[in-house]
N, C-alpha and C positions, 0 to 999 in steps of 0.2 A: 707563414700564415698564423701559426700558433704564437710566435713572438709578437707580431703586429697586433693581434687581438688582445693578448695579455698586457702589452705595453700601453695600448690605447685605453684599456680599462683602468690601469694604474694612473695614467695621466689625467683622465677625467675625474677620478676620485681625489686626486691631489690638487685639482683646480687649474690644471695646465701642465704641459711638459716641463716648463721652466720652473715649476714648483716641486717637481719630484725630488726627493732627498733619499739617497742611498748611502750605505756605509763607505767609509774611507778605505777600509780593508775588509776583505772577506776571505776567510780560511775555509776551504771545502775539505771535509774529512770523510774519507771512505775507507772501506776495508772488508776483508772476507768475514763471513759469519763467524762469530766467536773470536775475532782478532783482538778484541779488547778496546773498541772505540770509546765505550763509556768510561772505562778505567783511565784511558790516556787523555781524555778530553780536558780535565782540569790542568794537567801539565802543559798541554799544547796551548791552552788559552793563557796560562801564566807566562809562558815563554814569549808569546806574541803580544802580550799586553791587552788582551781582550777581557772585558769585565762584565758584559751583559750575558744573560742566559743564552746558551746555544740554541739555534733553531734546529730542532730534531724532527725529521720527517715522520718518524714512527708515531710521534705524539700529535703531529698536525693532521695526519691522514687517519682520522678516527671515525669516519663515517662507516656504517655497517658494511657497505659494499667494499670499501677500501680495506677495512680490517679483515674481511674474509679472504680477499686476494693475498694480503700480506701473510696471513696465518698459513695459507697453502703454499707459501714460497713464491708467489707470483709478483708482478709489478703493476702499479697503478698507472693510469694514463699520463702521458707527458703533459697534456694540457692542464690537467688538474694539479699535478705536481708543480709545474712552473708558475701557475697563477698563485698558488699558495705561497711559494717562495718569494715572489715579487711583493706580495702583500705584506709578508713578515719583514722583508728587508727594508721596506719603506717606513717601518715603525721608528718614531723619533729616538727611542732608546738605543737603536743600533747605529747611530750616526757615526761614531768613531771606529766601529769595527764589530764584527761578529763571526761566530763559527757556525757553519751549516753542516749538519751531519747527514751522510748518505745522499749526497747530490753532487754531481750528476750520476745517473745509473744507466743511461741508454745513449746510443749515438745521437738521437734527436736532442736529448737533454744537453749533451756536450755542445751541439751546434747552437742551441738556445743560449747556453752560457757564453759562447764566443760572441754571439750577437749582442748579448747584454753588455759585455765588456766593450765592444765597439761603440754601442750607443752611449754608454757612460763616458767613454773617452771623447767622443764627438761633442757631447754636451759640455764636458769640462773645457775643451778648447774654445767652444763658442762663448761660454760664460766668461772665460778669461779675456778673450778679445773684447767682449762687450764692456767689461769692467775697466779694461785698459783704455778704451775709447772714452768712457765716462769720467775717468779719473786720471788724466795724463800726468798730473803732477805728483801723484802718489808713488813713492818708491816701492811699495809692496802692493801688489794687485791681488785682492782676495778672490778666491774661486768659489762660486756657489756649489757647483758639482765637483767634488774632488776627483783628481785623476785616479782611476780605479786600480787598486792593488788586489789582485786575485792570487791565491796560492792554493796548491793541491797537496794533500797529505794522505797517502794510502798505506794502511796497515795490512800486511800480508802474512798468511799462514797456509800451509799445505792442506790438502783435502782431509787427510787422516786427523790432523790436529784440529781442524775446523769442526769436523763431525763429533769428535770426542768432547770438545768444549761445549758445543751446542747441547749434547745429551747430558753432560754434567750439569749445565745450567738448568735444564729441565728437571733433573732429579732433585736438585737443590730447591727449586721453586715448589715442586710437589711436596717435599718434606716440610718446607716452611709453612705451606698452606695447611698441612695436616696438623702441625703444632698450633697454628692459629685457631683452627676449628676445635681442637681439644681444649685449649686454655681460654679462648675468647679474647686473647690479647694480641695486638699487632694488626697489621693490614695484610690482606691477601696479595700475593704476587701474581703477575700475569704469567700464564703458562702457554707458550706458543706450541702449535702443532709441530713445527720444525724442530723443537727441542725435545720431542718425545718419540719421533719416528726417524729411524736411520735413513729410510728412503726420502723423506721430506727434507732432512738435513742435507743429504747428498744433492738433492735437486736445488736447494737454495745455494749451495756452494757452486754448483755448475753454472747457475744463473749469474753468479758474481763473476766467475772466471771468463765465461763466454760472452757476457753482456757488459757488465760494469767495468771490469778490468780492461777488456779489449777497447771499449769506448774511451776510457780515460787515458789510454796510451797517447791518443792524438793531442792531448793537452800539454804534453811535454814541450811541444813546439811553441806554445803560447804563454805559459805561466811557470813560475817556480814550482817544481814538482818533486816531492819527496816520497819515495817508495821505501817503506821501513819493514824489515823482517821482525814480526811480532811473535815469533815462536818461543822466545825465551821467557824468563820470569818477569814479573812486573817491574822489578828494579832494573833488569837488563834492558827491557824495552824502553823504559823511561829514560835511561841514560842515552840510548840511541836517538830517541825523539828530541831530547834537549840539545844534543850535539848537532843533529840535522837542521833543526829550526833556528839555531843560533846564527847560521849563515844568512847574510843580508845581500841580496843581489841588487844590481843596478836598477832592476824593475821596481824596486821598493823604495827608492830614494824619496825624501820629502820634497814637496812642491818647489821650495826655494832652491834646494840643492840641485834638483833636476833642471 
């Protein structure tokens, strides 16, 4: 029901289902709190040839109610998250590909992602058949809706490392804000409740392991899936990321090759 409602809304705003345009490749990046998703994002995007600004859920979910839930280490509703994701993915700037940060996070969001992939694949086949019928003499049949290329990348650290990194980030933000207040130079950094409290940081980590991580395991059967140990230094993790993402599976072949 969530998928049908969100998809219908997108189709209406696009002028019809046949006019919906979604990215050729979508990289879904997830990870434990403090695993370094923001640090690794530029390297991941460069390796996959993604040039547009990443879709970051923490930036999109900026309503007061959503922000309060996030600050307390909770999760925003699946309906709101998926609707926002669809709206952003349909932006013309993401046509060739984009990276989506921190999605999916729940079992329902995983199922929504699978439904989206199936819908895009179905529309891709339908548009290819329609174009082939309309242009039988053409050696190359253009496809309006590209065959979807979804890929998962999960950065993992253990509980102790996650909590230490969250608290370290909180201390750094507080110190930065203190210097900004004293000097009047620079911009204030966001300070999350989970970066100041051990209990909140631990809760956020457990939500990831028991919710996001468990839900994402099911996607191994559907899409290329990289689980990366992010406990090392930035250079060590970067090296692993570049090595893992260099592999191109048969699921990612170009249309003509496929």
